[in-house]
Backbone as ProteinMPNN parsed JSONL, in Angstrom:
{"seq_chain_A": "MKLYEIDEQIASLIDEDGCITDEEKFNDLQMARSEKIENVGLYVKNLRADVDAYKNEIKAFQERKEQAEHKIESLENWLHGALDGARLKTDRIQISYRKSTRVEIDADAKLPEQFVKVTTIPDKMEIKKYLKQGFELPGVRLEERENMTIK", "coords_chain_A": {"N_chain_A": [[94.015, 188.41, 111.841], [93.171, 186.027, 109.413], [90.558, 185.808, 106.919], [89.632, 183.207, 106.336], [90.464, 181.908, 108.633], [88.892, 183.116, 110.572], [86.387, 182.232, 109.69], [86.735, 179.489, 110.096], [86.922, 179.409, 112.907], [84.406, 180.374, 113.603], [82.836, 178.303, 112.581], [83.706, 176.296, 114.293], [82.43, 176.959, 116.615], [79.894, 176.079, 116.435], [77.825, 173.47, 117.238], [77.005, 169.917, 116.654], [74.25, 169.904, 116.563], [73.629, 172.325, 115.532], [73.646, 174.443, 117.228], [74.922, 177.391, 118.827], [77.852, 177.449, 120.648], [79.295, 179.329, 122.152], [78.091, 182.256, 122.534], [78.948, 184.963, 122.812], [81.636, 184.97, 121.87], [81.09, 184.077, 119.294], [79.599, 186.247, 118.25], [81.568, 188.232, 118.413], [83.424, 187.213, 116.564], [81.863, 187.298, 114.255], [81.605, 190.042, 113.973], [84.304, 190.682, 113.587], [84.713, 189.379, 111.182], [82.947, 190.785, 109.477], [84.141, 193.299, 109.627], [86.637, 192.738, 108.489], [85.883, 192.069, 105.86], [84.717, 194.497, 105.113], [86.98, 196.178, 105.255], [88.606, 195.085, 103.231], [86.972, 195.621, 101.042], [87.02, 198.435, 101.14], [89.712, 198.821, 100.627], [89.872, 197.876, 97.992], [88.26, 199.805, 96.817], [89.862, 202.102, 97.237], [92.087, 201.368, 95.688], [90.926, 201.378, 93.153], [90.414, 204.095, 92.916], [93.044, 204.976, 92.837], [93.826, 203.812, 90.396], [92.184, 205.265, 88.637], [93.295, 207.808, 89.035], [95.87, 207.316, 88.044], [95.227, 206.807, 85.358], [94.318, 209.354, 84.617], [96.688, 210.799, 84.936], [98.272, 209.534, 83.015], [96.854, 210.285, 80.735], [97.224, 213.076, 80.847], [100.038, 213.207, 80.575], [100.24, 212.057, 78.046], [98.98, 213.999, 76.487], [100.774, 216.117, 76.896], [103.046, 214.976, 75.732], [102.197, 214.734, 73.059], [101.886, 217.45, 72.456], [104.544, 218.268, 72.657], [105.63, 216.75, 70.558], [104.332, 217.917, 68.366], [105.384, 220.476, 68.541], [108.079, 219.901, 68.078], [107.911, 219.028, 65.404], [106.995, 221.393, 64.18], [109.149, 223.151, 64.755], [111.236, 221.786, 63.46], [110.351, 221.987, 60.819], [110.59, 224.748, 60.552], [113.367, 225.035, 60.857], [114.181, 223.575, 58.599], [113.17, 225.177, 56.557], [114.635, 227.518, 57.07], [117.291, 226.683, 56.707], [117.233, 225.602, 54.177], [118.156, 223.206, 52.983], [120.878, 223.351, 53.357], [123.857, 222.513, 55.158], [124.628, 222.659, 58.687], [127.067, 223.293, 61.041], [128.279, 223.459, 64.241], [130.123, 223.99, 67.304], [128.397, 222.897, 69.131], [126.252, 221.688, 67.82], [125.108, 219.762, 64.992], [123.649, 219.863, 61.9], [122.341, 218.101, 59.267], [121.495, 216.648, 56.054], [119.956, 213.767, 54.581], [119.274, 211.414, 52.011], [116.207, 209.619, 51.558], [113.772, 207.01, 51.071], [110.308, 206.778, 50.752], [107.17, 205.158, 50.952], [104.254, 206.231, 49.471], [100.782, 206.053, 49.49], [97.966, 206.461, 47.583], [94.605, 207.317, 48.493], [92.644, 206.112, 46.921], [93.897, 203.957, 45.768], [94.219, 200.742, 44.325], [95.267, 197.944, 45.691], [97.097, 194.885, 45.208], [96.255, 191.77, 46.799], [98.432, 190.597, 48.136], [99.833, 192.708, 49.202], [98.422, 193.757, 51.247], [97.487, 193.894, 54.615], [95.149, 192.262, 56.551], [93.167, 192.586, 59.335], [91.102, 190.94, 61.558], [88.63, 191.623, 63.893], [86.531, 190.424, 66.318], [83.151, 191.5, 66.603], [81.888, 191.907, 69.463], [79.577, 192.966, 70.636], [77.622, 192.834, 68.611], [77.63, 190.08, 68.211], [76.673, 189.245, 70.698], [74.036, 190.284, 70.632], [73.028, 188.734, 68.523], [73.226, 186.1, 69.558], [71.5, 186.362, 71.747], [69.106, 186.508, 70.446], [68.526, 183.932, 70.038], [69.96, 182.458, 68.232], [72.772, 180.378, 67.22], [76.338, 180.105, 67.432], [79.13, 178.278, 66.463], [81.477, 177.427, 68.936], [81.089, 179.7, 70.388], [79.588, 181.335, 73.125], [77.192, 182.607, 75.477], [77.997, 183.879, 78.605], [77.01, 183.938, 81.887], [77.656, 186.233, 84.438], [78.58, 187.42, 87.697], [78.882, 190.618, 88.643], [80.653, 192.573, 90.828], [79.917, 195.483, 92.698], [81.46, 198.201, 94.156], [81.12, 200.898, 96.167]], "CA_chain_A": [[93.491, 187.09, 111.559], [92.7, 185.899, 108.041], [89.129, 185.535, 106.813], [89.367, 181.775, 106.439], [90.649, 181.529, 110.037], [87.677, 183.558, 111.275], [85.324, 181.298, 109.3], [86.979, 178.213, 110.784], [86.581, 179.569, 114.319], [82.94, 180.473, 113.679], [82.321, 176.945, 112.386], [84.018, 175.475, 115.473], [81.521, 177.35, 117.699], [78.575, 175.512, 116.174], [77.878, 172.019, 117.513], [76.337, 169.041, 115.692], [72.822, 170.229, 116.522], [73.474, 173.651, 114.939], [73.581, 175.445, 118.295], [76.146, 178.144, 119.076], [78.36, 177.083, 121.97], [79.749, 180.531, 122.861], [77.398, 183.352, 121.837], [79.756, 186.188, 122.834], [82.752, 184.785, 120.94], [80.481, 183.994, 117.968], [79.283, 187.622, 117.841], [82.842, 188.924, 118.19], [83.983, 186.719, 115.306], [81.022, 187.82, 113.168], [81.994, 191.441, 113.811], [85.644, 190.685, 113.004], [84.528, 188.969, 109.784], [82.348, 191.918, 108.768], [85.159, 194.344, 109.563], [87.649, 192.289, 107.524], [85.289, 192.202, 104.526], [84.581, 195.93, 104.854], [88.313, 196.723, 105.005], [89.042, 194.652, 101.902], [86.169, 196.41, 100.104], [87.557, 199.799, 101.143], [91.013, 198.755, 99.963], [89.574, 197.791, 96.561], [87.762, 201.134, 96.438], [91.034, 202.971, 97.178], [92.895, 200.98, 94.528], [90.231, 201.876, 91.961], [90.671, 205.543, 92.874], [94.427, 205.103, 92.373], [93.84, 203.494, 88.965], [91.619, 206.426, 87.955], [94.301, 208.876, 89.089], [96.927, 206.939, 87.106], [94.696, 207.027, 84.01], [94.314, 210.796, 84.372], [98.081, 211.209, 84.76], [98.7, 209.027, 81.708], [96.209, 211.148, 79.742], [97.9, 214.372, 80.89], [101.361, 213.03, 79.981], [100.037, 211.805, 76.617], [98.718, 215.305, 75.883], [102.036, 216.865, 76.9], [103.907, 214.322, 74.74], [101.714, 215.127, 71.735], [102.227, 218.864, 72.276], [105.986, 218.333, 72.403], [105.862, 216.219, 69.213], [103.891, 218.948, 67.414], [106.363, 221.56, 68.63], [109.269, 219.398, 67.368], [107.618, 219.055, 63.965], [106.941, 222.796, 63.78], [110.506, 223.711, 64.783], [112.017, 221.139, 62.396], [109.934, 222.626, 59.566], [111.19, 226.078, 60.557], [114.795, 224.839, 60.571], [114.302, 223.136, 57.211], [112.977, 226.375, 55.736], [115.726, 228.463, 57.302], [118.538, 226.144, 56.148], [116.987, 225.325, 52.756], [118.983, 222.087, 52.534], [122.298, 223.557, 53.67], [124.315, 221.93, 56.423], [125.075, 223.579, 59.725], [127.895, 222.597, 62.03], [128.911, 224.318, 65.239], [130.709, 223.178, 68.373], [127.344, 222.256, 69.935], [125.218, 221.007, 67.032], [125.361, 219.5, 63.579], [122.405, 219.588, 61.176], [122.637, 217.697, 57.894], [120.377, 215.99, 55.369], [120.27, 212.523, 53.882], [118.197, 210.962, 51.129], [115.476, 208.424, 51.988], [112.647, 206.665, 50.206], [109.11, 206.487, 51.533], [106.043, 204.747, 50.125], [103.027, 207.006, 49.636], [99.682, 205.335, 48.852], [96.768, 207.269, 47.402], [93.43, 206.749, 49.159], [91.852, 205.299, 45.984], [94.765, 202.941, 45.164], [93.758, 199.35, 44.394], [96.476, 197.145, 45.912], [96.93, 193.425, 45.186], [96.058, 191.162, 48.114], [99.71, 190.289, 48.78], [100.366, 193.902, 49.831], [97.443, 194.267, 52.206], [97.287, 193.129, 55.841], [93.772, 192.371, 57.018], [93.01, 192.151, 60.71], [89.689, 190.815, 61.916], [88.347, 191.727, 65.322], [85.124, 190.082, 66.496], [82.273, 192.533, 67.15], [81.238, 191.178, 70.548], [78.237, 193.496, 70.881], [76.742, 192.263, 67.591], [77.538, 188.644, 68.496], [75.793, 189.12, 71.865], [72.66, 190.49, 70.146], [72.704, 187.577, 67.698], [73.014, 184.955, 70.44], [70.313, 186.623, 72.572], [67.939, 186.268, 69.595], [68.31, 182.494, 70.006], [70.812, 181.815, 67.243], [73.985, 179.781, 67.766], [77.587, 180.179, 66.684], [80.041, 177.259, 66.988], [82.598, 177.91, 69.727], [80.747, 180.966, 71.024], [78.499, 181.163, 74.079], [76.979, 183.678, 76.435], [78.38, 183.455, 79.944], [76.457, 184.789, 82.94], [78.644, 186.55, 85.468], [78.169, 188.331, 88.748], [79.851, 191.708, 88.747], [80.568, 193.221, 92.124], [80.018, 196.934, 92.695], [81.92, 198.745, 95.431], [81.015, 202.37, 96.127]], "C_chain_A": [[92.93, 187.092, 110.135], [91.239, 185.468, 108.029], [88.828, 184.045, 106.954], [89.546, 181.281, 107.881], [89.434, 181.939, 110.866], [86.539, 182.6, 110.973], [85.483, 179.944, 109.992], [86.583, 178.299, 112.258], [85.07, 179.684, 114.507], [82.338, 179.083, 113.557], [82.571, 176.069, 113.615], [83.099, 175.802, 116.657], [80.099, 176.806, 117.509], [78.669, 173.998, 116.348], [77.08, 171.252, 116.459], [74.863, 169.37, 115.521], [72.568, 171.598, 115.891], [73.362, 174.756, 115.963], [74.942, 176.106, 118.482], [76.59, 177.871, 120.51], [78.816, 178.286, 122.789], [79.232, 181.753, 122.087], [78.265, 184.611, 121.742], [80.915, 186.092, 121.837], [82.245, 184.726, 119.498], [80.192, 185.4, 117.424], [80.549, 188.424, 117.556], [83.468, 188.512, 116.851], [83.183, 187.229, 114.103], [81.385, 189.281, 112.888], [83.366, 191.543, 113.155], [85.573, 190.333, 111.519], [83.979, 190.124, 108.958], [83.364, 193.041, 108.578], [86.227, 193.999, 108.523], [87.125, 192.482, 106.102], [85.158, 193.677, 104.156], [85.943, 196.546, 104.507], [88.846, 196.323, 103.634], [88.278, 195.433, 100.837], [86.672, 197.839, 99.998], [88.913, 199.857, 100.436], [90.828, 198.703, 98.444], [89.116, 199.157, 96.045], [88.921, 202.125, 96.302], [91.911, 202.655, 95.96], [92.256, 201.454, 93.229], [90.44, 203.374, 91.804], [92.096, 205.798, 92.38], [94.514, 204.853, 90.867], [93.278, 204.665, 88.161], [92.617, 207.581, 87.923], [95.44, 208.575, 88.115], [96.478, 207.176, 85.67], [94.723, 208.512, 83.664], [95.734, 211.319, 84.15], [98.609, 210.758, 83.4], [98.135, 209.921, 80.605], [96.91, 212.504, 79.685], [99.288, 214.273, 80.255], [101.258, 212.793, 78.474], [99.794, 213.125, 75.886], [99.995, 216.138, 75.813], [103.01, 216.303, 75.873], [103.512, 214.754, 73.334], [102.03, 216.594, 71.448], [103.708, 219.023, 71.944], [106.305, 217.825, 70.996], [105.453, 217.231, 68.142], [104.88, 220.114, 67.378], [107.644, 221.164, 67.892], [109.058, 219.503, 65.864], [107.625, 220.49, 63.437], [108.346, 223.404, 63.717], [111.409, 223.083, 63.716], [111.654, 221.723, 61.04], [110.545, 224.019, 59.444], [112.678, 225.989, 60.207], [115.015, 224.47, 59.105], [114.155, 224.33, 56.269], [114.127, 227.352, 55.868], [117.026, 227.988, 56.649], [118.439, 225.875, 54.65], [117.95, 224.269, 52.211], [120.469, 222.229, 52.835], [122.631, 222.911, 55.016], [124.694, 223.038, 57.395], [125.877, 222.776, 60.725], [128.526, 223.652, 62.929], [129.551, 223.403, 66.274], [129.635, 222.385, 69.122], [126.313, 221.468, 69.134], [125.674, 220.798, 65.605], [124.031, 219.139, 62.934], [122.786, 219.272, 59.74], [121.419, 216.99, 57.32], [120.866, 214.698, 54.743], [119.051, 212.134, 53.06], [117.535, 209.731, 51.747], [114.327, 208.204, 51.02], [111.48, 206.244, 51.079], [107.987, 206.127, 50.572], [104.835, 205.601, 50.479], [101.932, 206.288, 48.858], [98.476, 206.261, 48.78], [95.574, 206.555, 48.014], [92.638, 205.829, 48.234], [92.68, 204.209, 45.296], [94.185, 201.552, 45.378], [95.005, 198.466, 44.476], [96.167, 195.662, 45.791], [96.912, 192.881, 46.618], [97.372, 190.908, 48.861], [100.309, 191.489, 49.503], [99.438, 194.492, 50.889], [97.37, 193.328, 53.398], [95.852, 193.351, 56.29], [93.699, 191.8, 58.423], [91.518, 192.067, 61.012], [89.562, 190.816, 63.436], [86.867, 191.414, 65.501], [84.346, 191.246, 67.126], [81.416, 191.859, 68.224], [79.83, 191.681, 70.838], [77.239, 192.91, 69.875], [76.56, 190.758, 67.818], [76.588, 188.412, 69.665], [74.333, 189.273, 71.449], [72.179, 189.268, 69.38], [72.375, 186.356, 68.561], [71.767, 185.129, 71.301], [69.03, 186.432, 71.78], [67.662, 184.773, 69.43], [69.146, 181.754, 68.98], [72.069, 181.266, 67.924], [75.157, 180.016, 66.834], [78.523, 179.126, 67.281], [81.221, 177.902, 67.728], [82.337, 179.229, 70.436], [79.557, 180.735, 71.941], [78.368, 182.426, 74.93], [77.286, 183.128, 77.813], [77.788, 184.439, 80.946], [77.517, 184.993, 84.006], [78.002, 187.43, 86.518], [79.246, 189.379, 88.882], [79.605, 192.447, 90.059], [80.69, 194.726, 91.938], [80.421, 197.383, 94.084], [81.882, 200.259, 95.297], [81.44, 202.961, 97.423]], "O_chain_A": [[92.289, 188.055, 109.714], [90.742, 184.856, 108.974], [87.867, 183.669, 107.625], [88.864, 180.348, 108.305], [89.0, 181.202, 111.752], [85.806, 182.196, 111.875], [84.504, 179.332, 110.418], [85.979, 177.371, 112.797], [84.521, 179.146, 115.468], [81.446, 178.715, 114.321], [81.757, 175.206, 113.945], [82.998, 175.014, 117.597], [79.216, 177.052, 118.332], [79.476, 173.331, 115.7], [76.553, 171.832, 115.509], [74.292, 169.141, 114.455], [71.414, 171.994, 115.729], [73.023, 175.889, 115.62], [75.982, 175.469, 118.317], [75.822, 178.036, 121.457], [78.725, 178.256, 124.016], [79.85, 182.211, 121.126], [78.305, 185.253, 120.693], [81.147, 187.015, 121.056], [82.883, 185.256, 118.589], [80.507, 185.701, 116.273], [80.609, 189.192, 116.596], [83.976, 189.35, 116.106], [83.755, 187.552, 113.062], [81.463, 189.707, 111.736], [83.58, 192.379, 112.277], [86.284, 190.916, 110.701], [84.479, 190.411, 107.871], [83.44, 193.654, 107.513], [86.667, 194.865, 107.767], [87.837, 192.998, 105.24], [85.451, 194.066, 103.025], [86.045, 197.343, 103.575], [89.47, 197.134, 102.95], [88.862, 195.86, 99.841], [86.746, 198.397, 98.903], [89.219, 200.823, 99.736], [91.529, 199.39, 97.701], [89.534, 199.602, 94.976], [88.955, 202.905, 95.351], [92.411, 203.559, 95.291], [92.954, 201.881, 92.309], [90.622, 203.867, 90.691], [92.332, 206.721, 91.6], [95.19, 205.589, 90.148], [93.83, 205.022, 87.12], [92.764, 208.251, 86.902], [95.925, 209.479, 87.433], [97.245, 207.685, 84.853], [95.104, 208.889, 82.556], [95.963, 212.17, 83.291], [99.307, 211.508, 82.716], [98.84, 210.274, 79.659], [97.164, 213.026, 78.599], [99.678, 215.15, 79.485], [102.097, 213.273, 77.712], [100.332, 213.348, 74.801], [100.268, 216.785, 74.802], [103.723, 217.06, 75.215], [104.365, 215.098, 72.517], [102.4, 216.943, 70.327], [104.082, 219.804, 71.069], [107.153, 218.397, 70.311], [106.141, 217.386, 67.133], [105.171, 220.665, 66.316], [108.228, 221.974, 67.173], [109.918, 220.005, 65.14], [108.189, 220.768, 62.379], [108.693, 224.085, 62.752], [112.251, 223.767, 63.135], [112.528, 221.936, 60.2], [110.968, 224.423, 58.361], [113.185, 226.75, 59.383], [115.923, 224.988, 58.455], [114.914, 224.478, 55.311], [114.549, 227.952, 54.879], [117.777, 228.795, 56.102], [119.442, 225.916, 53.938], [118.493, 224.418, 51.116], [121.237, 221.301, 52.584], [121.774, 222.788, 55.89], [125.024, 224.161, 57.014], [125.442, 221.725, 61.198], [129.193, 224.583, 62.477], [129.522, 222.18, 66.132], [129.921, 221.327, 69.682], [125.575, 220.663, 69.702], [126.503, 221.539, 65.076], [123.36, 218.207, 63.377], [123.461, 220.058, 59.075], [120.432, 216.764, 58.021], [122.044, 214.557, 54.417], [117.924, 212.499, 53.396], [118.198, 208.906, 52.376], [113.959, 209.092, 50.252], [111.633, 205.462, 52.018], [107.866, 206.722, 49.502], [104.44, 205.684, 51.642], [102.126, 205.948, 47.691], [98.021, 206.781, 49.799], [95.534, 205.325, 48.051], [92.024, 204.869, 48.699], [92.209, 203.598, 44.337], [93.719, 201.222, 46.469], [95.706, 198.261, 43.485], [95.102, 195.215, 46.216], [97.493, 193.476, 47.526], [97.412, 190.997, 50.088], [101.201, 191.319, 50.334], [99.659, 195.606, 51.365], [97.211, 192.118, 53.234], [95.394, 194.489, 56.397], [94.119, 190.669, 58.669], [90.767, 193.008, 60.754], [90.28, 190.116, 64.149], [86.025, 192.076, 64.893], [84.822, 191.891, 68.06], [80.355, 191.309, 67.929], [78.971, 190.899, 71.246], [76.13, 192.533, 70.254], [75.464, 190.228, 67.637], [75.781, 187.483, 69.63], [73.484, 188.483, 71.863], [71.049, 188.817, 69.569], [71.38, 185.668, 68.33], [71.053, 184.161, 71.56], [67.971, 186.216, 72.368], [66.696, 184.382, 68.774], [69.045, 180.531, 68.872], [72.39, 181.637, 69.053], [75.0, 180.113, 65.617], [78.692, 179.088, 68.5], [81.875, 178.805, 67.208], [83.25, 179.815, 71.018], [78.621, 180.021, 71.58], [79.313, 183.201, 75.076], [76.87, 182.018, 78.145], [78.039, 185.641, 80.86], [78.189, 184.051, 84.423], [77.003, 188.101, 86.259], [80.394, 189.066, 89.198], [78.491, 192.882, 90.35], [81.478, 195.192, 91.114], [79.802, 196.996, 95.075], [82.532, 200.831, 94.422], [81.421, 204.182, 97.581]]}, "name": "protein", "num_of_chains": 1, "seq": "MKLYEIDEQIASLIDEDGCITDEEKFNDLQMARSEKIENVGLYVKNLRADVDAYKNEIKAFQERKEQAEHKIESLENWLHGALDGARLKTDRIQISYRKSTRVEIDADAKLPEQFVKVTTIPDKMEIKKYLKQGFELPGVRLEERENMTIK"}
């Protein structure tokens, strides 16, 4: 039975005077309602545990990916040193070189504005402090929320 159906049945057991017409059924429905809410809470708790496990797996795979990328870079450097620009071709592999151009920018380079992308990200923590001090910002407001905790 769905929660709204339980609530409807509970409401149907209360007459116009606010008296419960069937105490036993009312208590059973209250228990069913509590059990339903508890089960949904437990389900949420389990899903959060799953999300944490997924995050840990993602982190582990990210570390393994980075290790593999470092190993690739190290082995490519070794190959580059061993071949010293010479080509290698066998039945199973072909290693060759090609010219490319890459832009390198010194840390102290002063670039014209047309070559710089600027991204602005609002500092919500600083904005919150500012608003809590009683100041206002157009289009910005503090919103009170109720955050549920399930343990």
